N, C-alpha and C positions, 0 to 999 in steps of 0.2 A: 766310604772308603774302599769301595772297589774302584771308582774313577781316579783316586788318589794313587792306588796299586798301579793301575795300567796307564798312568799319565805319561807321556813321553818326556815330560820336563824332568822325571827323576831318572833316566836313563843311565846318567853318570854317578848316581847315587848307589844302584845296584853292585855289591860287591862279590867276588869269587867265594863261595863257600869253602870252610876250611873245616879240620875235624880237630878235636882234643882228644890228647890221651893225658889221662890223670889231672895235671894243672898247666902241662904245656898246650899251646895252641900248634897243631903242627899242619902245613899246606901239604897238600898230596897234588904231586904233579898230574892231575888227570883234569885236561882242558875239557872233557864233557860234564865236569860238576856244575852244578844249577848255580844260579845267582841269589843272594839274599839280601834284604832290605829290612834294616830297624827303622821303623818310622819316627817321624816326629812325636813328641808327648802328647799333643792331642788329639792324634788318628791313635796312636796305641792307648790311650786311655778309652777313648769311645769303642775300640773293638775288644778291649779287656773286659768293659762294663759287660758288653753282650757275652762274650768268653765266659766270666763267671755265672752269669744268669743261666747259660746251656749247662754247665759244669754242676750247677745246683740242683737242677731239674734230675738229672742223671745220678748224680751221689745219693740223692735222696731214694731213688728210686732202685739204685743197684747198690746203696751202703757203701759206696766209693769216699773214704776219709781224704780229705785234703785240707791245707791251710792257708793256700795262696797259688796263686798264678806267676808264671814270669810273665816279662814284656814280650808281646807278640812279634814274630818275627813272620815277614813275607817270603815266599819263594817262589822264582821264577825260572821255569824251564822252556828253554829254546830250542829248535830242533838241533838234534845232535847233544842236548844234554840229559842229565839223569842223577839219581843220586844212589851212591853204591850202599851195598847192605851194612846196617849199623842196628842198634838197639839206642835208646835215647837216655840210658844211663850214664850221661857223660857230663863232665865239669862244666863245659861253657853253656849248658843251659842253666846251670845256676845263676846267671848272670840276668839283669833285666835288660841289657844292654852293653854294648861297647864301652861306654863311658861309666859303667857302674860294674865293680869286680865284686860286689857283697854277696857271699855264699845265701843261698836261700833255702836250699833242702834238697833233698834227693827226690826226683821225679818219680810220681806212683802214676799217672797217668798221661797220655799224649792226646791231644786234640787237634786235628786236621779238618780246617774249612775250607772247603773249595769255591776258589773266587773265580773259576769258569766252569762253563758247561762242557762236558767229555765230548762234544761234536766240535768243539772249538781247536782239537788238535788230536792227532793219531798217537797210537803209542802211548807213553807214558802211564802205565799201568803200575798201580799200586801193589805190591805184594810181599807177604809175610813167606819168611823163610821155610818155618817150618810146615806151610800148605800153600805150596805154591799152587794149585789149582784153584783156590780162592783170590778171586781178582776183584774186588770190590769197584764198582763204576759210581765216580763221584761227581755229581752235577751242581751249578752255582747254587750255594745256600745248602747244600749238604756238609754234616758234621760227621766225622769218624772218631771214636774214642777206642782207645785200647792201652792195655799196660804198658808202662815206659821201657822196664827192665826184659830182660832175657827170660823167656824165649823168642819174646816178638820181635826178634829181628826183621827188619824190612828193609826196603829198597822203593826206587822208581825207577822202572826200566825206561830206556832212552826215547825221547819224544824224536817224533819223525818230521810231523808238520805241525804247525801252529804253536800256540803259546800256551803253557799250563801254568797257572796261579794258585797258590793256595796260602791261608794263613796258619802258622803252627803255634800252639801255646802247650805249655806243659805245667800239670798241677803238681804241687808238691806237699 
């Protein structure tokens, strides 16, 4: 999966990240926003099987209820790119991908999978708005889970050098 995500053959498939408010997709004129990729079905299914296993382990341990997962989205942060502060309680993540507008449910848990080591880039810190002093360092293979709704507003600071890759899945 990681070789697929980092393949230069996919350069033309990465697209600008957009924001959704209500049921309307809105592009923000922010040239610093990251790039996103919705992978082909086989890759998405493989990644989601792994995601489901991870979530099952944590949901049993922490009593986190969930009914399903959206289709994985991969994120790419090149130098100069970031993600603005937001929470994950947004309409667009109810979709399995751009070709499927079927609502799935309200996200309860966000899962972020590190697909690169933190020493492969500088900057790109993940930050929660309500506790900016806490900056988790994610290395390849690490997974971070947190509630999808307010007050877990978060952002990714600007990447200075290198490339930062993540996979993100939301449980509902």
